C-alpha positions as CSV (number, residue, x, y, z in Angstrom):
1,M,0.9,47.8,90.5
2,S,-0.7,51.2,90.1
3,A,0.6,53.8,87.7
4,G,1.6,56.1,90.7
5,T,3.8,53.4,92.2
6,A,5.5,52.8,88.9
7,V,6.2,56.5,88.5
8,A,7.6,56.8,92.0
9,G,9.9,53.8,91.5
10,L,11.1,55.2,88.2
11,L,11.9,58.5,89.9
12,L,13.8,56.9,92.7
13,G,15.9,54.9,90.3
14,F,16.5,58.0,88.2
15,F,17.9,60.0,91.2
16,G,20.2,57.3,92.4
17,L,18.2,56.1,95.4
18,P,17.5,52.6,94.5
19,T,18.2,51.3,98.1
20,V,15.0,53.0,99.2
21,V,13.0,50.6,97.2
22,N,13.6,47.0,97.9
23,S,13.4,45.9,94.4
24,P,15.2,43.0,92.7
25,T,16.2,45.4,90.0
26,A,17.8,47.8,92.5
27,Q,21.6,48.4,91.9
28,T,24.3,49.3,94.3
29,V,26.0,52.5,93.2
30,T,29.6,53.1,94.2
31,V,30.7,56.8,94.1
32,T,34.4,57.4,93.4
33,E,35.9,60.8,94.2
34,T,39.2,62.0,92.7
35,V,40.9,64.6,94.7
36,T,43.7,66.7,93.1
37,A,45.9,68.6,95.4
38,T,47.9,71.5,94.2
39,A,50.9,72.7,96.3
40,T,52.1,76.3,95.9
41,V,55.7,77.1,97.0
42,T,56.6,80.7,97.5
43,V,60.4,81.5,97.4
44,T,61.6,84.8,98.7
45,A,65.0,85.8,97.5
46,S,67.2,87.9,99.8
47,P,68.9,90.8,98.1
48,S,72.6,90.6,97.9
49,P,74.5,92.9,100.3
50,A,75.7,95.1,97.4
51,A,72.1,95.5,96.2
52,A,70.5,96.1,99.6
53,V,69.3,99.7,100.1
54,G,71.4,101.7,102.5
55,T,74.2,99.0,102.9
56,S,76.6,100.2,100.3
57,G,78.9,101.6,103.1
58,P,80.9,104.8,103.1
59,P,82.6,105.9,99.9
60,S,86.2,104.8,99.4
61,P,88.7,107.6,99.8
62,A,90.5,108.9,96.8
63,P,93.7,107.0,96.0
64,L,96.9,108.7,96.9
65,P,98.8,110.3,94.0
66,S,102.1,108.8,92.9
67,G,105.3,110.3,91.6
68,E,106.3,113.6,93.3
69,V,103.7,115.0,95.7
70,A,103.9,118.1,97.8
71,L,103.3,117.3,101.5
72,R,101.1,120.4,101.8
73,D,98.7,118.8,99.3
74,L,97.9,116.0,101.6
75,T,95.4,116.3,104.5
76,A,96.9,115.9,108.0
77,I,95.0,113.4,110.2
78,G,94.6,113.4,114.0
79,S,93.3,115.9,116.5
80,F,94.5,119.1,114.8
81,G,94.3,118.1,111.2
82,N,95.4,121.1,109.1
83,D,94.1,123.6,111.7
84,G,97.5,124.5,113.0
85,I,99.2,124.8,109.6
86,Q,99.2,127.9,107.4
87,L,100.4,127.9,103.9
88,R,102.3,131.2,103.4
89,S,105.7,132.6,102.6
90,A,108.5,132.1,105.1
91,T,112.1,133.4,105.1
92,L,114.7,130.9,106.2
93,G,118.3,132.0,106.1
94,G,117.6,135.0,104.0
95,K,115.7,133.0,101.3
96,T,112.0,133.4,100.9
97,Y,109.9,130.2,100.3
98,A,106.4,130.6,98.9
99,N,103.6,128.3,100.2
100,A,105.7,127.0,103.1
101,M,103.9,125.0,105.8
102,V,104.0,127.3,108.8
103,F,103.1,125.7,112.1
104,T,101.2,128.3,114.1
105,Y,101.2,126.3,117.4
106,P,104.7,124.8,117.4
107,C,104.4,123.5,121.0
108,Q,101.6,121.2,119.7
109,A,103.0,120.5,116.3
110,N,102.4,116.8,116.0
111,Y,100.9,116.1,112.6
112,E,100.4,112.7,110.9
113,Y,99.8,111.8,107.3
114,S,98.6,108.5,105.9
115,I,101.0,107.7,103.1
116,N,100.3,104.0,103.0
117,Q,103.7,102.7,101.9
118,R,103.3,104.7,98.7
119,Y,106.5,106.8,98.9
120,K,110.3,106.2,99.3
121,T,111.7,109.6,100.3
122,L,110.6,112.9,101.9
123,T,112.7,115.9,101.2
124,L,112.2,119.3,102.8
125,V,113.8,122.5,104.1
126,T,113.0,123.4,107.7
127,G,113.9,126.1,110.2
128,I,112.7,129.0,112.3
129,D,111.5,132.0,110.3
130,D,114.1,134.8,110.2
131,N,111.4,137.2,111.5
132,G,110.3,135.0,114.4
133,V,111.6,134.5,118.0
134,A,115.0,132.9,118.2
135,Q,113.9,130.0,120.3
136,P,115.9,126.8,119.6
137,G,114.0,123.6,119.0
138,K,114.0,120.2,117.3
139,L,111.9,118.7,114.5
140,S,111.4,115.0,114.5
141,I,110.2,112.9,111.5
142,S,108.8,109.5,112.4
143,G,107.4,106.6,110.4
144,D,104.9,104.2,112.1
145,G,106.2,105.3,115.6
146,R,109.9,105.0,114.8
147,E,112.0,108.1,114.5
148,R,113.6,108.4,111.1
149,R,115.3,111.7,111.4
150,N,115.5,114.7,113.8
151,V,116.8,118.2,113.0
152,M,117.9,120.9,115.3
153,L,116.1,124.2,114.7
154,E,117.9,127.5,114.9
155,I,117.1,130.9,113.5
156,N,119.0,131.8,110.3
157,H,120.2,128.2,110.0
158,P,117.7,126.3,107.8
159,Q,118.3,122.6,107.3
160,S,117.8,120.6,104.1
161,V,116.6,117.1,105.0
162,T,116.1,113.9,103.1
163,V,114.3,111.1,105.0
164,D,113.8,107.4,103.9
165,V,110.1,106.7,104.3
166,S,110.0,103.3,102.4
167,G,107.3,101.1,103.8
168,V,105.9,103.8,106.1
169,V,102.1,103.8,106.6
170,K,101.8,106.8,108.9
171,L,104.2,109.7,108.7
172,R,104.5,112.0,111.7
173,I,106.1,115.4,112.1
174,T,106.7,116.6,115.7
175,A,108.2,119.8,117.0
176,D,109.8,120.2,120.4
177,F,110.8,123.6,121.8
178,S,111.4,122.4,125.4
179,L,114.9,121.1,124.8
180,G,115.4,119.6,128.3
181,S,113.6,122.3,130.2
182,G,110.3,120.4,130.2
183,F,108.4,123.5,129.3
184,C,107.7,124.5,125.7
185,N,107.7,128.2,125.0
186,G,106.5,128.6,121.5
187,D,105.3,132.2,121.8
188,G,106.5,134.1,118.7
189,V,108.3,131.1,117.3
190,V,107.5,130.6,113.6
191,L,108.4,127.1,112.5
192,A,108.4,126.5,108.8
193,V,108.7,123.5,106.6
194,A,109.3,124.4,103.0
195,D,109.5,122.5,99.7
196,A,108.4,119.3,101.4
197,V,108.0,116.7,98.7
198,L,107.2,113.0,98.8
199,K,108.7,110.9,96.0
200,S,107.6,107.3,95.1
Protein backbone atom coordinates (compact mmCIF):
# COMPACT_ATOMS: atom_id res chain seq x y z
CA MET A 1 0.00 0.00 0.00
CA SER A 2 1.39 3.34 -0.96
CA ALA A 3 1.93 6.15 1.45
CA GLY A 4 -0.80 8.28 -0.28
CA THR A 5 -3.39 5.59 0.20
CA ALA A 6 -2.51 5.28 3.86
CA VAL A 7 -2.84 9.00 4.37
CA ALA A 8 -6.20 9.08 2.60
CA GLY A 9 -7.50 6.23 4.72
CA LEU A 10 -6.31 7.92 7.82
CA LEU A 11 -8.07 11.15 6.88
CA LEU A 12 -11.36 9.42 6.07
CA GLY A 13 -11.30 7.62 9.39
CA PHE A 14 -10.52 10.84 11.19
CA PHE A 15 -13.50 12.72 9.64
CA GLY A 16 -16.03 10.04 10.51
CA LEU A 17 -16.47 8.58 7.02
CA PRO A 18 -15.26 5.05 7.51
CA THR A 19 -18.04 3.60 5.38
CA VAL A 20 -16.45 5.07 2.28
CA VAL A 21 -13.51 2.77 2.70
CA ASN A 22 -14.39 -0.91 2.77
CA SER A 23 -11.93 -1.76 5.48
CA PRO A 24 -12.06 -4.45 8.11
CA THR A 25 -11.19 -1.76 10.62
CA ALA A 26 -14.06 0.50 9.64
CA GLN A 27 -16.49 1.19 12.46
CA THR A 28 -20.17 2.05 12.37
CA VAL A 29 -20.75 5.40 14.07
CA THR A 30 -24.17 6.06 15.65
CA VAL A 31 -25.06 9.73 16.13
CA THR A 32 -27.38 10.50 18.99
CA GLU A 33 -29.05 13.94 19.14
CA THR A 34 -30.60 15.31 22.31
CA VAL A 35 -33.33 17.90 21.75
CA THR A 36 -34.34 20.12 24.63
CA ALA A 37 -37.64 21.96 24.19
CA THR A 38 -38.34 25.07 26.21
CA ALA A 39 -42.00 26.15 26.50
CA THR A 40 -42.76 29.80 27.29
CA VAL A 41 -46.21 30.63 28.71
CA THR A 42 -47.35 34.26 28.69
CA VAL A 43 -50.09 35.16 31.18
CA THR A 44 -51.92 38.45 30.71
CA ALA A 45 -53.77 39.62 33.80
CA SER A 46 -56.96 41.61 33.31
CA PRO A 47 -57.19 44.69 35.51
CA SER A 48 -59.86 44.65 38.14
CA PRO A 49 -62.92 46.85 37.41
CA ALA A 50 -61.91 49.27 40.13
CA ALA A 51 -58.41 49.69 38.71
CA ALA A 52 -59.45 49.99 35.06
CA VAL A 53 -58.98 53.44 33.64
CA GLY A 54 -62.21 55.32 33.01
CA THR A 55 -64.49 52.76 34.70
CA SER A 56 -64.64 54.21 38.18
CA GLY A 57 -68.23 55.45 37.54
CA PRO A 58 -69.82 58.72 38.59
CA PRO A 59 -68.95 60.12 41.97
CA SER A 60 -71.33 59.23 44.78
CA PRO A 61 -73.64 62.04 45.90
CA ALA A 62 -72.95 63.65 49.23
CA PRO A 63 -74.84 61.92 52.05
CA LEU A 64 -77.95 63.62 53.36
CA PRO A 65 -77.51 65.45 56.65
CA SER A 66 -79.23 64.18 59.77
CA GLY A 67 -80.82 65.91 62.74
CA GLU A 68 -82.72 69.08 61.82
CA VAL A 69 -82.36 70.20 58.22
CA ALA A 70 -83.97 73.20 56.55
CA LEU A 71 -85.86 72.07 53.44
CA ARG A 72 -84.50 75.10 51.57
CA ASP A 73 -80.99 73.63 51.96
CA LEU A 74 -81.91 70.55 49.89
CA THR A 75 -81.96 70.63 46.09
CA ALA A 76 -85.31 69.97 44.46
CA ILE A 77 -85.30 67.30 41.73
CA GLY A 78 -87.43 67.01 38.60
CA SER A 79 -88.20 69.29 35.68
CA PHE A 80 -88.04 72.59 37.54
CA GLY A 81 -85.44 71.87 40.20
CA ASN A 82 -85.01 75.03 42.23
CA ASP A 83 -85.78 77.30 39.24
CA GLY A 84 -89.26 78.21 40.44
CA ILE A 85 -88.28 78.82 44.07
CA GLN A 86 -86.91 82.07 45.46
CA LEU A 87 -85.48 82.41 48.94
CA ARG A 88 -86.67 85.76 50.25
CA SER A 89 -88.76 87.30 52.99
CA ALA A 90 -92.51 86.80 52.99
CA THR A 91 -95.26 88.18 55.19
CA LEU A 92 -97.86 85.71 56.36
CA GLY A 93 -100.63 86.92 58.66
CA GLY A 94 -98.70 90.07 59.55
CA LYS A 95 -95.50 88.16 60.49
CA THR A 96 -92.39 88.44 58.35
CA TYR A 97 -90.38 85.28 57.67
CA ALA A 98 -86.81 85.64 56.41
CA ASN A 99 -85.54 83.16 53.80
CA ALA A 100 -88.98 81.75 53.06
CA MET A 101 -89.37 79.48 50.04
CA VAL A 102 -91.48 81.56 47.65
CA PHE A 103 -92.94 79.68 44.69
CA THR A 104 -92.80 82.05 41.74
CA TYR A 105 -94.89 79.81 39.43
CA PRO A 106 -97.55 78.50 41.81
CA CYS A 107 -99.60 76.91 39.01
CA GLN A 108 -96.63 74.65 38.31
CA ALA A 109 -95.45 74.25 41.88
CA ASN A 110 -94.71 70.54 41.96
CA TYR A 111 -91.37 70.01 43.64
CA GLU A 112 -89.79 66.76 44.80
CA TYR A 113 -86.98 66.10 47.24
CA SER A 114 -85.07 62.85 47.74
CA ILE A 115 -85.06 62.35 51.51
CA ASN A 116 -84.36 58.61 51.34
CA GLN A 117 -86.18 57.53 54.53
CA ARG A 118 -83.83 59.75 56.54
CA TYR A 119 -86.42 61.88 58.35
CA LYS A 120 -89.52 61.42 60.49
CA THR A 121 -91.33 64.76 60.41
CA LEU A 122 -91.61 67.89 58.30
CA THR A 123 -92.80 71.10 59.97
CA LEU A 124 -93.58 74.32 58.12
CA VAL A 125 -95.72 77.45 57.95
CA THR A 126 -97.45 78.12 54.64
CA GLY A 127 -99.86 80.59 53.13
CA ILE A 128 -100.31 83.33 50.57
CA ASP A 129 -98.16 86.38 51.09
CA ASP A 130 -100.14 89.29 52.56
CA ASN A 131 -98.97 91.47 49.68
CA GLY A 132 -100.06 89.03 46.97
CA VAL A 133 -103.36 88.41 45.19
CA ALA A 134 -106.02 86.86 47.40
CA GLN A 135 -106.52 83.74 45.29
CA PRO A 136 -107.49 80.70 47.40
CA GLY A 137 -105.63 77.47 46.80
CA LYS A 138 -104.42 74.23 48.29
CA LEU A 139 -100.99 72.90 49.18
CA SER A 140 -100.50 69.11 49.17
CA ILE A 141 -97.59 67.27 50.74
CA SER A 142 -97.06 63.71 49.48
CA GLY A 143 -94.64 60.92 50.22
CA ASP A 144 -93.86 58.35 47.52
CA GLY A 145 -97.06 59.21 45.64
CA ARG A 146 -99.39 59.09 48.65
CA GLU A 147 -100.81 62.33 50.01
CA ARG A 148 -99.78 62.87 53.63
CA ARG A 149 -101.36 66.27 54.23
CA ASN A 150 -103.20 69.04 52.37
CA VAL A 151 -103.64 72.62 53.53
CA MET A 152 -106.13 75.23 52.34
CA LEU A 153 -104.39 78.48 51.41
CA GLU A 154 -105.98 81.84 52.14
CA ILE A 155 -104.47 85.28 52.40
CA ASN A 156 -103.86 86.47 56.00
CA HIS A 157 -104.45 82.92 57.30
CA PRO A 158 -101.11 81.09 57.45
CA GLN A 159 -101.16 77.44 58.48
CA SER A 160 -98.65 75.70 60.76
CA VAL A 161 -98.24 72.13 59.56
CA THR A 162 -96.54 69.00 60.86
CA VAL A 163 -96.34 66.02 58.49
CA ASP A 164 -95.22 62.47 59.25
CA VAL A 165 -92.64 61.56 56.61
CA SER A 166 -91.34 58.35 58.20
CA GLY A 167 -90.16 55.88 55.56
CA VAL A 168 -90.59 58.39 52.73
CA VAL A 169 -88.07 58.25 49.88
CA LYS A 170 -89.42 61.08 47.72
CA LEU A 171 -91.18 64.04 49.25
CA ARG A 172 -93.41 66.14 46.98
CA ILE A 173 -94.95 69.57 47.46
CA THR A 174 -97.78 70.48 45.08
CA ALA A 175 -99.80 73.69 44.80
CA ASP A 176 -103.26 73.85 43.26
CA PHE A 177 -105.03 77.15 42.57
CA SER A 178 -107.78 75.81 40.33
CA LEU A 179 -110.03 74.61 43.21
CA GLY A 180 -112.64 72.93 41.06
CA SER A 181 -112.58 75.40 38.17
CA GLY A 182 -110.06 73.35 36.22
CA PHE A 183 -108.14 76.52 35.42
CA CYS A 184 -105.24 77.74 37.51
CA ASN A 185 -104.89 81.48 37.80
CA GLY A 186 -101.68 82.10 39.67
CA ASP A 187 -101.03 85.61 38.37
CA GLY A 188 -99.96 87.76 41.27
CA VAL A 189 -100.31 84.93 43.79
CA VAL A 190 -97.29 84.66 46.07
CA LEU A 191 -97.20 81.24 47.71
CA ALA A 192 -94.75 80.96 50.57
CA VAL A 193 -93.46 78.07 52.65
CA ALA A 194 -91.58 79.31 55.70
CA ASP A 195 -89.56 77.64 58.44
CA ALA A 196 -89.74 74.26 56.65
CA VAL A 197 -87.63 71.84 58.68
CA LEU A 198 -87.06 68.10 58.35
CA LYS A 199 -86.31 66.24 61.57
CA SER A 200 -84.79 62.78 61.85
